[in-house]
NULUM-374771 format. One record per residue: residue in one letter; x, y, z of N, C-alpha, C, O, CB in turn. Coordinates in pm, whole numbers, plus 50000, padded with zeros to 5 digits. Glycine has a CB too. Example, Ala and Ser with C-alpha at 12.3 -4.5 7.8 and 13.67 -1.06 7.14 Angstrom:
A513194943150780512304955050780513204967050780514244966850846511314955350905/S512854977550708513674989450714512905000350787513415011450804514084994050572/
REM end
This chain:
M354102451416024354722452515893353942443915795353652432315824356212448315896/E353612449615678352802442515579353662432415506354772435515461352142452315479/N353132420015494353842409815418353632412115269352502413215223353362395615459/K354732412815193354632415015049355082402314977356002395515021355472427215006/P354432399314865354842387414791356222389414731356652400514698353822384014680/Y356912377814717358222378514655358082382414508357122378314443358962365114668/T359032390514454359022394414313360302389814247361372390314307358862409614297/L360182385314125361352380614050361992392313976361322399513901360942369413950/K363272394213999363992405013932365082399113843365802389913882364612414814035/D365172404613723366212400513629367162412413613366792422613556365602395913488/Y368372410813664369292422213667370002424513535370832433513524370312420113775/K369672416313430370212418913296369372429213223369832434913123370282405913214/Y368212431613269367312440813201366772450813302366742448313423366162433313131/R366332462313249365652471913336364352465913380363742458113308365422485513265/Q363902469713503362722463413560361452466713483360462459413489362552467513705/D361492477813411360292481513337360352476813193359502480113110360072496513342/Q361402469013163361562464413026361162449913017361652441713095363022466412977/A360302446412925359812432612912360902423812856361692428112772358572432012823/I360932411512903361902401612854361232393612745360132388412762362412392312969/K361922392612632361352385312520361382370512546362412364912582362092388512392/A360242364012528360142349612549360502342412421360202347012311358742345612595/R361152330912438361502322712324360742309612330360732303012434363022320212319/A360122305712225359352293312219360262281712186361102282612097358232294312116/I360092270612261360882258412238359962247712185358952244512248361592253612368/R360292242312071359462232112010360092218412032361292216512013359262234911858/V359222208512073359672194812100358982185512004357782186811982359372190612247/H359722176211947359162166811850358172157611920358442153612033360292158511784/P357032154111860356022145211922356582132011968356082126412066354912142611825/V357602126811902358172113811942358772114712082358662105312161359252109311841/W359422126312111360002128012245358922129112353359122124512465360902140512248/H357782134912320356652135112414356252121012454356092118112572355452142512351/L356092112212356355662098512381356692091012465356342083712557355422091012250/A357982092912434359042086112508359062090512654359272082512745360412088812443/W358852103312675358872108712813357732102812897357942099413013358772124112813/V356542101712839355372096212911355592081612948355282077413059354102097612825/I356152073612851356382059312877357402057612989357242049113077356872052212748/T358462065712985359502064813089358942068213227359262061413324360672074113057/L358122078513237357522082613365356642071513421356722068613540356692095413347/F355812065413338354902054813382355692042613432355342036513533353962050613267/A356762039313359357582027813399358262030313533358352021313617358632024613292/G358752042613553359422045813681358482044913799358842039613904360012059713675/I357262050113782356272049413892355932035013923355812031414040354992057213855/S355782026613821355412012613841356492005313917356201997714010355142005713707/I357762007413879358862000513946358982005014091359201996714180360182003113872/A358832018214116358932023314254357832017714340358022015414459358882038714255/N356672015514280355542010214356355691995314381355121990014476354232013014284/Y356441988614296356551974114305357671969814399357531959814470356781968214168/V358781977314402359901973714487360321986014566360591996614509361091968014403/D360361984514701360781995914781362291996114795362981987714736360121995714919/L362792005514871364232007314881364931995614948366121993514927364542019914956/T364191987815031364801976515100364761963815018365251953415060364111974115232/G364151964714898364091952914814362851944614835362701934214771365271944514837/K361921948914924360691941614949359711944214837359571955614792360081945515084/V359021933714791358061935014682356771940914736356291937014842357791921414615/K356211950514661354961956814699353951955014586354351953414471355171971814732/P352651955114618351651953114514351601965014420351841976414458350271950814576/L351271961814293351161972414195349891980514213349881992614192351201966714056/F348831973814252347541980514264346911976714398347291966714460346601976714146/G345941984814442345201981914565345961986614687346971993614678344921967014577/A345431982514806346001986914933347371981014953347641969614915345091983215050/S348261988915014349611984115040349601974515157348751975515246350571995915067/V350551965115158350651955015263352011956215327353021957115257350421940715208/D352051956315459353311956815532353851942715543353321934715619353131963315673/P354941939215466355421925515470355921921315606355831909615642356511923715369/L356471930915685356941927415819355791923215908355901913715985357681939015881/A354661930715897353501927115978352961913615936352531905816021352411937715967/T352971910615805352471897815757353321886415808352801876215851352421897615604/E354661888215803355531877715852355371875616001355401864316049356981881015820/A355181886816077355041885616223353771878116258353771869616346355031899516288/N352661881316188351391874616217351441859916180350871851616251350261881416144/S352111856716071352161842716030353011834516125352881822316129352701841615890/A353891841316203354761834016296354151832516433354731825716518356071840916307/L352991838616458352381837816590351921823616620351361816816534351211847516601/T352171819316743351671806416787350211807716825349731818816846352501800916906/P349471796516836348071797416881347941804117017346971811317041347451783616887/E348931801717107348861808117239348941823217228348231830517297349961802917330/Q349861828117138350011842617122348801848717054348431860117083351271845817043/L348191841116963347021846416895345871848616992345001856916968346591837116784/Q345861841117104344791842817201344831856517265343821861317317344861832117307/D346011862917263346171875717329345911887317234346221898817267347541876917388/Q345351884617114344991895417024343821903117082343161897817172344641890016885/P343521915417036342481923717096341151916517109340791908117026342281936217014/A340411920017219339171913217251338101915717147337161907917138338681917417387/D338221926517069337181929816973337421923416837336781927316739337081944816958/A338351913616829338561906616703337281899716661336571894216745339711896516716/E336981899816532335721894516484335671879316500334621873916536335511898316339/E336781872316473336801857816481337831853516585338941858916586337121851616343/P337491843816673338491838916767339561831016694339291825516587337831830116875/P340771830416747341841823216679341551808316670340941802516760343161825516751/A341991802316562341811788016545342671780516646343811784316671342151783616401/L342121769816704342811762316808343351749216753342691742416674341861759616926/E344541745816795345091732916757344741722816865344861726016984346631733816737/P344311710816829343901700916929345061696817017346211696116973343311688516861/G344741694117145345751689417238346731699917281347851696617320346471678317180/Q346361712717275347261723517307346841730517437345671730617475347321733517192/W347851736317504347571745317616347451759417560348261763717478348701744517727/H346421766517605346171780117558346131789417678345291787917767344851780917476/E347041799017681347131808317794346411821317761346651827517657348601811217830/I345521825217849344771837717833345121847017949345011843318066343221834917829/I345551859217916345751869518019344501878318018344181884617918347071878217992/V343811878518129342511885318138342691900218109343571906718165341871883218277/R341831905318021341841919517987340681926518056339731920118101341761921517834/R340781939718063339751947618129338401945518059338301946217937340141962618130/G337381943018139336051941118086335781927218032334681924517984335801950917980/Q336771918318040336611904817985336061895518093336591895018204337961899517930/S335031888218060334411878918154334821864618121335341861918013332881880218151/L334591855618217334911841618195334051835818083334521827718004334731833618324/A332791840018077331891835217972332401839317835332341831417741330471840517994/A332921851617822333461856417694334691848417654334891845517536333801871317703/I335521844917752336721837117723336341823117673336931818117577337621836117847/F335361816717738334891803617695334321804317553334531795317472333831798217792/L333611815117524333051816917390334171818717288334101813217178332101829017386/Q335191826217324336321828317234337011815117200337461813117088337321837917297/L337091806017299337751793117278336811782517223337181770817211338361788217407/K335571786617190334561777617132334251765917225334071754617181335041772216997/L334181769017355333781759017453332301761017485331851772417500334651760017582/A331561750317497330121751017517329791757817650330481755517749329511736917513/P328741766117654328331772617779328051762617891328241765918009327101781117755/K327611750417856327321740417959328581736418035328511732818153326681728017896/V329751737017966331011733718032331271743518146331631739418257332171733817931/L331091756418119331291766618223330271764718335330611766118453331181780718163/Y329031761718300327981759718401328341748018492328211749018614326611757218334/D328801737018433329141725218513330311728118607330321723518721329481713318422/I331311735818558332461739018642332051747718761332451745118874333551746218559/M331231758018733330851767418838329981761018945329891766219056330131779118778/H329331749718913328461742919009329051729819060328381722219129327111740218946/A330311727219027330931714619067331541715119206331571705019277331981710718968/D332021727019247332721728019376332701742519421332671751719340334191722819365/S332711744419553332701758119607333971765719571333971778019570332541757819759/A335061758519541336311765119503336171772919374336961782019348337431755019490/A335161769519292334961776519165334481790719185334471798419089333981768919080/K334081794419307333621808119331334691818519300334381829819262333161809519475/T335951814619317337031824219290337061828319143337541839219110338391818119329/L336541819719055336521822918912335531833918878335591839818771336191810418831/R334611836718970333641847318945334261861218961333651871218923332451845919041/R335461861719015336081874719044337401876318969338341882319022336311876319196/I337481871118848338721872618772338981887318743338051895118721338661864618640/K340261891018745340631905118729341651906518616342341897018581341211910718861/P341741918718558342721921118453344131917618499344531921018610342671935618408/G344881910818412346251907018443346381892918496347481887218493346801916518543/E345281886918544345341873218592345421863518474345061867018362344111870018680/V345881851418502346181841818396345251829718405345001824318514347641837418403/L344741825518289343951813218277344611804518170344911809318061342441816318240/R344821791818201345411782518106344421771118079343961764418170346761776918159/F344111769317951343141759317908343851748017834344661750517744342061765717820/H343531735717872344031724017797342841718217722341911712717782344691713317893/I342881719417591341751715417507342191704017415343181705217343341221727417423/I341441693017418341711681417334340461678517252339391675617307342121669017420/E340601679317121339481676817029338251684817069337141679517080339151661817025/S338471697717089337411707417121336771705217257335731711217287336351707017015/E337361696717339336821694117472337811699217577339021697717561336531679017493/L337281705217684338141710317791338641698717877337851691617939337381720517878/A339971697017879340561686517962341001691918098340941684818198341751680217890/A341441704618101341901710518227341871725618216341991731318108343321705518262/L341721732018332341751746618342342561750218465342261745718575340311752718350/H343591758318446344411763218556344191778218572344301785718475345911759918532/Y343881782418692343641796618723344761801418813344971795918921342241798818791/L345501811818768346641817318843346361831918877346721840718799347971815918762/P345721834818992345411848619029346651856719068346631869019059344431848819142/N347721849919111348961856619147350101846519134349841834719112348891862419292/P351351850919146352471841819122352561830019219353231820219190353751849419128/T351901830819335352051820219435350821811319449350871801719526352361826419569/S349741814119379348511806319394348091800319260348251806519156347371815119451/R347551788019265347061781519144345881772519179345941764619273348191773319076/L344811773819104343641765119115343591756418991343521761618879342311773319133/E343631743219009343601733918897342251726918893341781721518993344741723618908/I341651727118774340371720418752340591710318639341001714018529339211730718715/N340341697518667340591686918570339331678818544338601675318637341701677818619/A339081676018417337951667518379338331653018409339381648318366337571669418228/D337471646018483337791632118520336781622018466336691610918518337851630918670/G336041625618363335091616418303333691618218355332741619618278335521602418325/S333541618318487332211619918547331931634418587330801637618623332081610918668/G332921642818581332751656718621334091663818625334931661918537332071657618758/Y334281672018728335511679718741336041678718883335281679118980335261694418702/S337361677318895338021677219025338791690119044339271696018947338961665019040/F338911694619168339551707319200340731705119294340671696619383338531717119264/A341781712619274342951712019362343571725919370343741732619268343991701519311/E343921730319491344531743419512345981741719558346281733219642343721751619616/Y346861749819502348281749319535348771763519568348381773219504349111743119417/N349621764319669350181777119710351681775619731352151765919791349501782419839/R352431785319682353871785619700354241796719798353491806319815354601787619565/E355381795319861355871805519952356971813619885357831808219815356391799120083/Y356931826719907358001835219857359291832419936359251829320055357621850219868/E360401833519868361681833719938361911848119983361901857319900362861828519847/K362111850120112362261863620167363731866720192364451859120257361451865020297/R364151878020139365521882720161365471896520226364681905120187366321883120027/T366331898320324366351911020398367251921120327368381918120289366831908820542/Q366711933220311367441944020246367571955720344366671958220425366731948420115/I368681962920337368941974220426369251986520342369971985720243370121971120524/A368701997920380369002010520311368932022020411368202021320510368002013020193/S369692032320385369692044120472370062056320390370612055120281370662042320592/G369762068120444370082080420373369912092720458369412092120570369232081520251/V370332103820403370222117020468369372125820379369552126120258371642123520493/I368432133120439367512141420362368152154920331368602162120420366192143520439/N368182158120202368662171220158367512180320115367542192420137369642169620043/S366492174320053365342182320010364042176120057363262182620128365332183619857/S363792163520019362562156820060362862142220089363872136820045361472158019951/L361972135920165362132121820198362122113320071362942104320056361032117220294/F361192116319980361032107819862362242108619769362662098519713359762111819787/Q362802120519752363982121719666365172114719729365912107719660364302136519640/S365372116619860366512110319927366352095219931367342088019918366662115820070/A365122090319949364882075919948365162070019810365702059019799363442072819990/Q364802077319707365062072719571366562071819546367042062319483364412082019467/E367312081619594368762081519579369392069919656370462065019619369352094819627/A368712065419764369222054219843368782040819786369102030319842368752055519987/G368052041119673367622028619609366362022619666366092010819645368702018719618/I365582030619739364342025719800363182028519706363062039519653364102032319939/S362332018719685361192020319594360162029819653360172032719773360542006619564/E359282034619565358242043919610357302037319709356862043819804357462049219491/A356972024419688356052017419778356632016319919355922018420017355742003419724/V357922013019930358562011920061358642025720126358462026920247359972005720049/T358922036020047358982049620101357632054020156357552060220262359452059519993/M356552050720083355212054120130354902047220262354322053220352354172050220025/E355302034620274355062027320400355892033320513355422034220627355402012520383/L357122037420482357962043820583357322056720633357292059320753359372046720525/A356802064720541356122077220579354872074320660354532081920751355772085420456/Y354172063420627352962059820701353312055920844352612059820938352212048320631/I354382048020862354752043220996355062054921090354652054821206355972033920987/F355792065021039356182076321124355242088421109355482098921168357602080521092/G354192086721028353322098120997352552103721113352082115121107352372094220893/W352412095921221351702101221338352592110421421352092119021494351192089721425/D353912108621410354842116721488355522127621407355962137721463355892107821549/V355622125721276356332135221190355402139621077354832131421006357632128921132/D355262152621062354522158120948355542159920836356362169120840353792171720985/F355482151220736356502151320631356382163220537357222165020449356422138620552/A355352171320555355252183620475355812195620551356262205320490353792186120437/L355782195020685356152206720764357372204520855358122213920881354992210820848/D357562192220903358562189821006359922185520955360882184821032358062179621100/I360032182520826361302177520773362362188520775362112199920739361112172320629/R363572184620819364702193920823365842188120739366022176020731365162196520971/E366592196920678367792192420606368752186020705369062191820809368472204120531/G369222174120672370092166720762369382155920840370032147720905370742176220858/D368042155520834367302144420895367762131320831368092131020713365762146320878/K367772120520909368282107620861367212096820874366312097720957369552103620939/F367352086620791366442075220799367202062420766368202062620694365242077120702/A366712051520820367232038120791366062028520790365132029920869368322033720895/V366102018820702364982009520689365491995520660366401993620579364002014220579/V364891985720728365161971520705363861965520651362831965820719365641964020838/Y363901960320529362671955420467362921942420390364061938520368362091966020374/E361841935920352361921923220282361831925120131361151934120082360811913820329/E362531916720058362351915219914361891900919889362451891419945363661918519835/L360861899319806360251886219784360701880619650360621887419548358711887119791/Y361151868119650361691861619531360931848619501360441841919592363181858719549/L360841845319373360351832419327361311827319220361631834419125358891833519272/D361761815019237362671808719140363901817419115364401818319003361951806119008/G364381823919221365601831819211365421845719154366401853119142366561824619129/E364191849619118363941862819062363071871019157362111866019215363261861718924/K363441883819172362661892519260361301895419198361191898919081363421905719287/V360251893719281358891896219236358411909919283357831917519206357941885219286/K358651913019409358211925719464358851927819600359541919019651356671926319476/N358631939719658359091942619793358071937619894356871937619867359351957719812/G358561933520010357691928920116357481939720221357441951620189358251916420180/N357351935520345357061944620456358331951120511359431945520500356331937220568/I358171962720569359241968820648359311961420781358291959920848359011984320669/L360491956920819360671949620944361081958821058360681956921173361711938520926/A361881968821025362331978521126362731991321055363151991120940363511972821211/A362592002421125362932015321064363312025321172362882024421286361752020820979/E364142034821130364562045721219364442058821143364782059621024366012043621272/F363972069121211363902082421152364392092421256363892092921368362452085821104/V365362100521215365902110821304365432124321252365862128821146367482110221311/N364532130721327363922143321286364322154321383363912154521499362372142021279/D365152163621332365622174921413366252170121543366052176121649364462184521442/G367022159121534367722153621649366932143421730367512136321811368112164721738/Q365622142621709364802132921781364812119521709364482118721590363342138221797/V365212108821780365332095521721364042087721743363602085821857366542087821781/L363442083321633362222075121639362532061621578363132060721471361042082021565/R362102051021646362312037521595361002029821593360152031621680363372030021679/A360862021121493359652013021480360051998621448360901996221362358712018721371/L359421989121517359711974921499358411967621468357411969321537360401968921625/R358421959421365357241951821327357121939521417358091932221437357311947621177/Y355911937421471355711926221563354311920321545353321927721537355921930721710/T354241907121538352971899921533352801892421664353631884021700352921890021411/D351731895621737351541889321868350961875221853350571871421743350611898021956/P350901867521960350381853821953348951852921902348521842221859350461847422087/D348201863921907346831863921856346771866521705345701866321645346001874421929/G347951868921643348001871221500347871885721458347811888621339346941863421435/K347831895121553347711909221522349111915121498350021913121578346981916821635/T349251922421387350541928121349350481943321349349511949221301350981923121211/D351511949521405351591964121405353031968121427353911959621445350661970321514/Y353271981221426354611986521450354661993121587353762000621625355021996621340/F355731990021661355851994921798357232000921821358201997221755355591983521899/S357302010221916358592015621958359312004822039358671995322083358402028822041/P360632006222060361361995822134360821993222274361051982422329362801999822145/D360112002722333359552000522467358111995322462357451994522565359612013422548/G357621991822341356311985422331355151994722304354001990122304356041978022453/K355392007622282354292016922252353932016022103354802014522017354692031522290/N352652017022076352182016121938352592028521860352432039721908350642014421934/M353142026621740353522038021658352292045521607352352057521581354382033321541/R351202038321593349962045021552349442053521666349682050621783348882034621507/K348732063921631348062072121729346562070921708346102066021604348522087021720/T345812075421806344372075021793343892084021681342832081721623343712079021924/F344702094421649344322104021544345442105521442346622104821475343982117721606/L345032107621316345972111721214346352126321238345562134021292345382109721071/R347572129921198347992143721220347282153221124346922164321162349512144921204/T347082149020998346412157720900345292149920830345442137920805347442163120795/P344192156620798343042149820738342972150520586342012145520527341812155620793/V343972156620519343882158620375345282159920316346202164620382343032171220343/D345432155620190346692157720118346682172120066346012175119967346862147320001/F347422180820132347342195020103348572200020028349622193520027347172202920232/T348422211519965349542217719894350302227519984351522229119970349032224919769/R349582234020076350222243220170349232246520280348022244320266350712256220099/I349752251720390348882256720497348662271520471349602279420472349512254220640/S347412275220449347102289020414346812297620536346852309820529345922289420320/S346502291220650346262299020772346472290020893346002278620896344832305220772/Y347182295320994347512287421111346552290321227345712299221219348962290221155/F346702282621332345902284021454346332296721528347522299421542346052271521545/G345352304521576345662316521655344962328821601344042327821520347162318821656/Q345392340621647344802353221603345192356321459346332353821419345222364721697/R344272361821381344552365721243343492375621195342432376821257344612353321150/K343762382521086342752390921023341972382220925342542376020835343402403320949/H340672381820944339832373220860339862378220715339632390020691338382372920914/P340142369220619340292373720479339012379020417339072386620320340792362320395/V337842375320471336562380020416335992391320501335592401620447335552368520408/L335962389420633335392399520724336342411220745335912422020785335042393220858/N337662409020718338662419620726338782425620865338992437620882338342430420627/R338642416920966338862421621103339552410621183339472398821150337502425721171/L340242414821290341022405621371340102396621453339192401521521341982413321463/R340332383621445339542374221524340332361321540341272358721465338162371521458/A339942353321638340642340721666340352330621555339212328521514340212334921803/H341422324321509341282313521412341462300521489342562297321534342332314821292/K340382292921504340362281521595340802268421531340622257721590338992279821650/G341352269121413341812256821348342952259721253343632269921265340672250221273/V343162250621160344212251921059343552250520923342692242020903345342241221078/D343962259220828343432258620692344452251920600345592256320587343092272920640/Y344002241020538344852233620445344392236520302343312232120262344812218220474/A345192243920227344842246720087345062234220004346092227720015345672258520032/A344072230919921344132219019836343182220819720342232228619730343792206119917/P343402213819609342502215019495341072211019530340842202019611343002206519380/R340122217919470338712214719492338462200019457338902195019354337792224119407/G337732193319546337412179319524338372169619589338122157519587337372176619379/T339472174519647340402165619718339692158719833338912165019904341632173519770/M339962145619851339282138019956339692142720095340862145220122339582123119940/V338702143920184338932147320323338682134920407337632128520394338012159120369/K339642131420494339552119120573339352122520721339912132220772340822110520554/T338552114420787338402116220931339692111720999340252101420963337182108320986/T340142119421097341442116621158341392106021266342432101821316342002129221215/G340192101521304340092091121406338752084121402337802089121341340312097121544/N338672072621466337402065521475336402073921555336772080621651337592051621540/G335142073621515334142081321589332772080521525332492071821443334562095721600/K331912090021565330532090521516330222104621469330552114321537329522086021626/V329592105621352329202118621298328072124421381327022118121396328782117421148/I328292136421437327252142821519326662155121450325662160721495327812146721655/F327302159421340326742170521261327172168821116328322165621087327212184421317/R326222171121026326492170920883325522180520816324322178020812326362156420823/G326052191420762325162201020698325792214720688327012216220698323862201920772/R324932224820667325392238620653325552244720792324682243020877324412246920567/K326682252020815326942257520947327492271720933328692273920951327942248621025/G326622281320901326992295420893328172297820802328202293020689327292300721029/G329182305320854330362308620777331252296720747332132297520661331142318920848/Y331032285620818331802273520792331382266720660332122258520605331642263820909/G330192270120611329702263320492329352248920523328902245720633330732263920380/N329542240320425329282226020446330272220520547331482221320528329362218120313/T329742214720656330572210920770330212197020820329052192920816330442221120882/I331242189820869331062177020936331762177921071332892182621080331622165220851/V331082173321177331672172621311331632158021355330582151521348330922181921413/V332782152921400332882138921443333262138521591334192145221634333922131121358/Q332532130421668332812128421810333652115821825333282105221775331492127421894/H334782117121895335682105721917335702102422066336432108722142337132108821865/G334902092822106334822089522248334202100922326333352108222274336212086322304/S334612102522451333982112622536334712125922538334102136122570333872107422676/G336012126122504336752138522523337252145322397337782156422406337892135722608/Y337112139222280337702144822159336642147222052335682139622037338792135422104/R336852158221977335932161721870336722168721759337622176721786334762170921922/T336382165621633337042172021520335982178021428334862173021419337932161821441/L336372189121360335452196321271336122198421136337312201621129335022209921332/Y335352196521027335842197620890334902207020815333732203820797335932183420820/A335412218620770334532228920715334922233220574335982229820522334522241020806/H333982241120513334102246420376334092235420271334632237120162335392254620363/L333462224120302333472212620211332672215420085331662222420087332912200420281/N333152209819976332432210919850331232201319849330212204119786333372207819731/G331372190219918330292180519927330622169820029331732169320081330022174119789/F329632161220056329782150620156329902137020087329412135019976328592150620254/Q330572127720156330642114120105329242108120102328462109820196331602105620191/R328932101119995327592095119981327322085420095328172077420133327462087919844/G326122086220150325712077220257326082082020396325682075920495326322063920235/L326832093120405327232098120536326122106820593325622115820527328552106320525/R325732103920718324672111620784324942111920934325842105120982323262105520755/V324172119721007324322120321152324072106521211323082099921180323342130721214/G325002102121297324912088921356325782078521289325952067521342323502084421354/T326342081721171327202072321099328512070221176329172079821216327482077320956/Q328892057621195330182054421255331262054921147331112048921041330142040321323/V332332062121174333422063421077334712058221138334892058121260333582078121031/K335632053821049336912048621092338032057921049337892065620954337142034621035/Q339132057221121340292065721092340722063920947340902052720900341452062321187/G340882075320876341302075020737340182073520637340432073320517342252064020717/Q338932072520684337792070920593337432084320530337422094620598336572065120668/T337132084220401336722096520331335342100620378334402092620376336752094520177/I335212113220419333922118220466333412129920381332212132920384334022122420612/G334292136420308333872147920227334962151920130335952144820112333492159820316/Y334752163820067335672168419963335932183319978335032191020013335102165319822/V337162187219953337592201219970336752210319881336462207219765339092202719936/G336352221919939335582231719864335842245719916336862248219979334102228519869/S334902254819891335042268619936333682274219979333422286119964335652277419825/T332842265520033331522270120077331662278520205332652277120278330572258220101/G330672287120231330732295920348331622307820321331772312120207331242288320470/L332222313320427333112324920414334512320020381335352318120469333112333420546/A334772318120253336072313220208336432320120077335572322619992336072297820190/T337712323220062338172330019940338662320219834338872324119719339272339819972/G338832307719871339312297619776339182283919837338912282819956340772300319734/P339362273519758339192259819809340232256219914341432257319890339252249919695/H339772251920029340652247220135339812239820240338582240720241341432259120200/L340482232720327339812226020439340142233420567341312235520599340232211020449/H339112237320640339302242920774339102231420873338042225220876338302254920803/Y340142228420954340122216821044340332221521188341272228821218341222206621004/E339432217121275339542220421417339652207721501339102197221465338322228721463/F340382208721613340592197621705340252202321845340882211621896342062192221697/L339262196121907338802200222040339032189022142338722177422116337302204122036/V339582192722258339752183522369338922188822486339182199722537341262181922408/N337932181122527337002185222633336412199022601336342207822687337722185622770/N335982200622475335332212822424336252224922419335772236122403334152216122510/V337562223122432338522234022423339332232122295339882221422270339452234522549/H339402242922212340142242022087341632240922112342202248122195339842254221999/Q342272231522038343722229522046344322231521907343642230121806344062215422101/N345602234821905346312236221779346482222321716347222214221771347682243321799/P345832219521604345942206121545347362202021509347672190121503345082205221423/L348232211921484349592208721445350472205221563351502198621545350182220321370/R350092209521682350972207721798350352199521911351052195922006351372221121851/V349072196621904348432189322012349042175422026349342168921926346912188421987/T349222170922149349742157622176348642147422150347602147522215350282156422322/L348892138522054347882128722016348002116222104349102111222126348022125021867/P346892111322154346942099222237347372087122156347012085722039345592096622301/D348162078322220348642066322153347522056122137346552056022212349802060122230/A347682047622035346822036022024347252025822131348212028222205346882029821879/H346552014722139346842005122245348251999622233348661995322125345831993522241/P349021999722343350371994122340350301978822341349221972922342351201999222462/I351471972522340351521957922346351001953222482351321959022586352971952722322/D350191942822479349691937022603350891933022690351861927322640348771924622575/S350811936022818351931933222909352331918522908353501915122930351571937423051/D351361909622882351671895322877352541891822758353231881622759350391887222872/Y352521900322654353271897422532354601904722526355361902622431352441901022412/L354911913122623356151920822619357401912122613358301915122535356231929822740/P357491901122694358691892522682358841886822542359951886122490358621881122784/D357731882622481357781877122345358201887922246358961885322153356411871322305/F357701900122266358061911422179359551914222186360201916022083357271923922217/R360111914622305361541917722321362411906822258363441909722198361891919322470/T361981894422273362761883422217362771883822064363811882222001362211869922265/K361591886022005361461885421860362051897721790362421896921673360011884021823/T362141908921860362641921121796364071924521835364611934821794361741932821830/M364701915921915366071918621961367031919821843367861928921839366541907422056/G366911910821746367791911221630367571923621546368531929221493367591898921546/L366321928121532366011940121454366601952521521367141961321453364491941721436/K366501953421652367091964621725368591965021705369171975621683366751963821874/A369231953221713370681952521695371061956821553372091963221533371201938321723/L370241953221455370511957021316370441972121297371271977921227369531950121221/L369451978621359369361993221352370551999821419371032010221373368061998021416/D371041993821531372221999121599373441998421507374242007821500372491991421729/I373591987121437374731985421346374681995821234375712001721200374751971121287/I373491998121177373342007921070373722021821120374442029221053371902007921016/A373202025321239373482038521295374962040421322375522050821289372692040621424/N375622030321381377052031321412377892031821285378892038921280377492019521499/T377482024321183378212024321056378122038020989379112043120938377662013420961/N376932043920991376752057120931377592067621003378152076520940375272061120933/V377662066621138378472076121214379942074521179380652084421161378262074021366/A380402061921168381802059421135382142064620995383202070420974382112044421145/L381242062520901381472067420765381512082720761382302088620688380392062120670/R380642089020840380622103620844381922109120903382492118720853379422108620925/D382372102721011383612107221074384802105320981385702113820975383842099721206/Q384812094020907385902091520815385902101820702386952106520660385792077420757/T384712105320655384612115220548385102128920594385812135920522383172116220497/Q384712132620718385132145520771386642146020794387262156520777384412148520901/A387232134420832388672134020858389472135820730390572141220731389052120920925/Q388882131120617389572132520489389492146720438390022149720331388992123020386/
REM end
């Protein structure tokens, strides 16, 4: 439909009849009065805004709120102004100045900002080996400077809430002292039932994302959280919360956890042996970790399973000796176990391929890769979870995915169902110590489980 301009119609006259215009004459004196009034109104509006704040008549406008805020800033707050400020803030003698390290900011730049001589930094860095930590300052860390008459009297470095390095000028040089505080640890308990996903149910139970990720990691060798989760699965977790001066700083470690998957009860207990090694173990002392990860990539879906299938490119029935994990191009591919790379390169329809040998009886294959991790070559030793390549669609592939094969004694196994060998269990000499130290955690999981059962029965009875 064509857009037509609006037309003015006067219904007192016929549309084809012209309307007679009447001329209006205004005395020149009224012209002058109107101009003066307009100019005065604009001037007043420009000078005073609706809130009563005075504004300049000419030139750039000034935000009075911003001016008042800047004039009220303390020297310490002025130090936190953007790093690209042309002039460093003026320092008051005998003051402490706190600097929160910004991205790309070096210690030398901070000293320059505070108008401290480069020789001061040189003397500090060569005064004690403890000064080496200052070479690795990171964004968010805190530096406090005590400056008296333009001279550095003290420098405190706080890399985290529990650590502090103090450097004090003592006349002949600088002295160093390190202080460490301990977190107050409080035990927290949470449990829930899965309706859709572990992460949503954990969030509803008040569990943070970090604790949920650790929970999934602990049971990740036994449960595939993308494929094995069932509605009604249950979980319980006992974990630490860390406090300083009565305020929570962050979550600590998971101490014990239970996951019930399709009726199968899995429990994990945190234990540190006399040698200082910490891991999670089942109540009978078996390591929760396995020699292999269940999946080598964060995938969106499984596009093809192990077994017979019609090949999407060749269009004929043939054995599919692995599992295809669909994922965005460039997604990191991780080796599922410790081993040595025995093949890296182009391999026919597999495209870019990596084969890793794990000991004498196990071998894994990763195909259709978009590219290889830099520095990876035949003979490279790799560790479980290490990135070795990136998802692609090289070779005979219709889209980006990872083709993953798992071989035991040169025989292909279903990667989703193969029984994975356990990592090393607790040393038999340490079993009595393990049972003693984890007895309370086991009892706590029992109490949680019994309480949940009682609550469920009470709810059903109502």
